[in-house]
N, C-alpha and C positions, 0 to 999 in steps of 0.2 A: 790817380785815377783809376789802379785796378782792382779789382771785383771780391780782389783775397779781403780776411778779413782780421781785425787787429787780434789783439790778448784782449782789450778791453769789452768789446763783441760775443766774441767765445765767450768768456765769465759768465755773462747779459745771458749771454744764450741758451742759455741752463735753463735761464726761469721764464725763456718764453722765444717757444717751436716754435720755427720759421716755417708756413703752409706756401703749397705753391700755386693753386687756378687761375681761372684766365673767364675771358668771358667773347663774346662773336664781338666784331665793332659795326658801320652803318655800314661796311663797305662789305665784308664779310671774313676781316685780317680778325686769326686772334691775337687774342691780348691778354699776357702773359703777364700774374704777378705774384705777393709771396703778399701771407696773410701773419702777424704776431698779432699778441699782448689781448687785452678784454679792456669795454668797454665801448664810448659810444665812436665811433666807423672815423678818423683821417687819414686823407689819400695824401703821397707825398709823391711828387711830381718830379722825378730828377732831367737836372740842366745836358748842355752838351757837353761831350767827350765822356757823359758819365752812362750809369745804366743804375736799377732798382738796386743792386747791392755797396750805392757807391754813396747812398746816404742809412745802413743799414747800423753802423753806429745811434744815428739820429732818432733813428725809429724803436731802438731796444731803447734806449730814453724814457723815450713817448709812452712805449708800449705799456708799460706801470697804470697807467692811466686814462687810456686808448685804444681801442683793435686800430691796428698802423696797416692798411693798403702797400704798399710799395709796383708801381707796375711798372714793366720798362715801353718806353713807350716805343715806338711801330721799330720794326728792325735791329733790334737787338737782343742781346737776351735773351728770354721766354716769350716776345713775341714775334708775332710775319711780320718779313719781310713789307719794303715801302713798293707798291706801285704804283704803277703811269697810268696814267703821267699823277707827278706828285700833287697834291695841294694840301697845305697849311691845316684850313680843315678839317678834314679825315682826323689833322692828328685830334682835333677836339672831339668829332665824332668821341673817339677810342676814349679819351678821361670822360666822360661823359658817358661811355655803355659804363664802363666802371666803378661809378656812385652811385649808376644806374642797378648794380649788378650786386654789388655790399649797400647800398645803403647808404652813405659817409656823406655827411653834409659838411665835411671841412674839410681846407688846400691848403695844404705848402707846397709851391712851388720855387721849383727853382731854375735862374738863368730863362735860357730856350721853354721850358718847361714852363717857366711863368706863367708866358707871352698868350700862349694854348691854355694856362689854365684862365686867363684875364678875358678871353676872345666867351669859353664855354659858361665862365657868371655875368658875361655883358647880356648871351643869349640865353637863357634859362637863370629859373630862382633855384635852381638844381644845391648852391652852393650857400650857404648860412655866415664862416664865414672861411673866410683867406686872407694869409701874409706871402706876398711872394715877396725874393731877392732878391734882384736885380735885373730883372729881365733887361737884355740887349738889343730896346728901344735907341735908329743910328741919332732921330729927331734928327740938328740940322747939318751934320756933320758930309761930309763924303765921302762914297761908300767904297773904300779897297779894291778896288773890280781888277788891276793888276795883279795883284796876290791871289786874290780871288779868283784867279784864273788864274793859275804858275797850282793854286790847288788842287785843281781841278784835274791840270795837264801833267802834275808830278803822278797823282793817284793814277791817269789813264793808265801811264807809262813804268805803275806797281813801286815807282819810288814812295813804297808808305812812311817811310822820315822824312822825306825832302812833303809830303802832300802835310806831313800834320805843322813841322815848322812854317809854310806859309799857316796855316791857321790859326798858329803861336800866334806867328809876327799879327796876323788883317785881325785878330781881336782885341792883341794886346794884354794877351793869358802867360802867363810862370815869371820868372823872373825879369828884374828890370834889364838886370845885369849880362841874365840866356838871350832874352829879343833881342841887345843891341850883335850881338856876334852876328859877325855875316852867314850868312848857309852853310858855305862850304867848312864852316868853323862849328855850326851846331849841326847839322843832317847828322853825324857822326856823335855823338853826348845821342840823339835821338833816338838812332839805332844804335845804341847801345844796349839803353835805355828798357829801351821791343824787349831786345834779343834777351834780356834779365827777367822781366816780364812772364815771354815765353818759357822761360824755362822755372819757373818753379809757380809756376797756372796751376789753376786744380778743377777741378771738374765745376764747373757752372762759372767759373770768375766770363767776366766779359773784358776782352787788354784795349788797349790802346788800336793793335792792331783790325782789334774786328769792329773798332769804334770808329775810325779813321771812312768809311768809304758816309758813314751820315751826321757828319760837322758839318757836308754838300747840303745836304737839307734844311739846316741848323738855319746857317748863311740865306738861303731860301726863307725860310722863316722868318727870322727878320727881316730882312727886305719890303717884305711880301706887306708889313707891318710898320712899316721903315715910319717915323712920325706921326703913327694912327694915332695917335693920344687921348681927342675931343674924345671918336665914338666910345670912351669907354665911360665916360658919364652918367650914364645909364645906370651903374651896374648898383644892384642891392643889398649885393654883402657884403658887413662889418668888415675892413680895411685895414688890414698890418702892411708896409714899407716901410723893409726894410734892406739896410745895402752897411756896407764894409767904408771903416777911414780907407783901408788900407789897397781897397777894388782903384782899378781904370777910369780917371775921371770922365769917361761916359758913362760910364754904370750907373757912377750916381746924380751923376746931372738927370740921367735915366729915370729913376726913382722922383728927386724932384722934381719933375717934370710932369708927377703920377698924382705929389703929392697935391700939385698946382690945381693940374681935373678932377679927384677927389680929392676936398678936403677936407671930408668927412673920415675920411683913416687916415688910421697913427703909423707916422714915422716912427722908428726905429733906426736914431746911425747905432755899430755896433761896435765902440772903436778897437783898431788897433790886428779886427782884426780885415779880412782880405774874399774875392771872392770865393774861392774852396769852404768859408767860415762852416760852414751847413756839411761837407765831408766827414769821408773818414774819421778819425784821432792820426792813421799813420798815412792818411793822404791831405800833412796838413792844415785837416781844419779842427772844430772845436764845434760838435758837436755836442759836448753838454755846456756848457757858456751858448748855444741855440737852443737845447730842447729847452733853458728856461726862460725865455721872450717868449716861447710857443706856448708855453704853460699855461701862462699866467694869461696870454690868449685868447687861447682855447678854451679856456676854462670862463669866459666869460654868460657863457650862457647852456 
């Protein structure tokens, strides 16, 4: 989840220089984004505990046929802070602002970012092609309210490692054997990983320590739209629904339910890949494989 770039990304970036730009959202918040490549516009919207740099390897692969735009969702990296009171619709307006500024009509969105993109597609027709990867709709399962409360409490006490452990358990992210460990054993592991990331950080990195407070807002985003999939029936965008066979079941179920609500969408399951599939190679992602699937979809029109 670090923003540090992989060797593959450094090699590809020689052919695809990365520019930084910004646009002002409807409520006045500055939304920064990265731009690379040439061709039709394609926006990649990151997910939870990520920033625009989390998908730089994927963007570099796609930049051979597209101008790729990578926004930092508000509260992260190049973008301005969250505003109070927070509303998920603020993030929908952020994406719409980026689309208007760039003229892009293609979007690939990950995780919580996919919920934002689906709402944007529901509201207008600016998105012609939309690919989403495992939006965390919670559907019928009970909310992990105790774990989420623990996340907020730990963060308020300044225990970022404890908050991250709570979020990992609530979202069922990370290796299963790690999630099974008790808090007292897992917290030092996370704290050590954060320390190493902080030491190796370079200018422009968005570390887990910096991203931790944003998790509260992504949990709020997921709970706001919990089980609200019928509202998406009117989306006119041509759609690709992606999931990985190694992802948590609730995420795969979310994509299955989307496929039911949107019967004209194409459904693809990526064998052997998990929720991190679209992330950078050094973050356990498989960006080259995901790029192949996206290239086929985004070349359709």
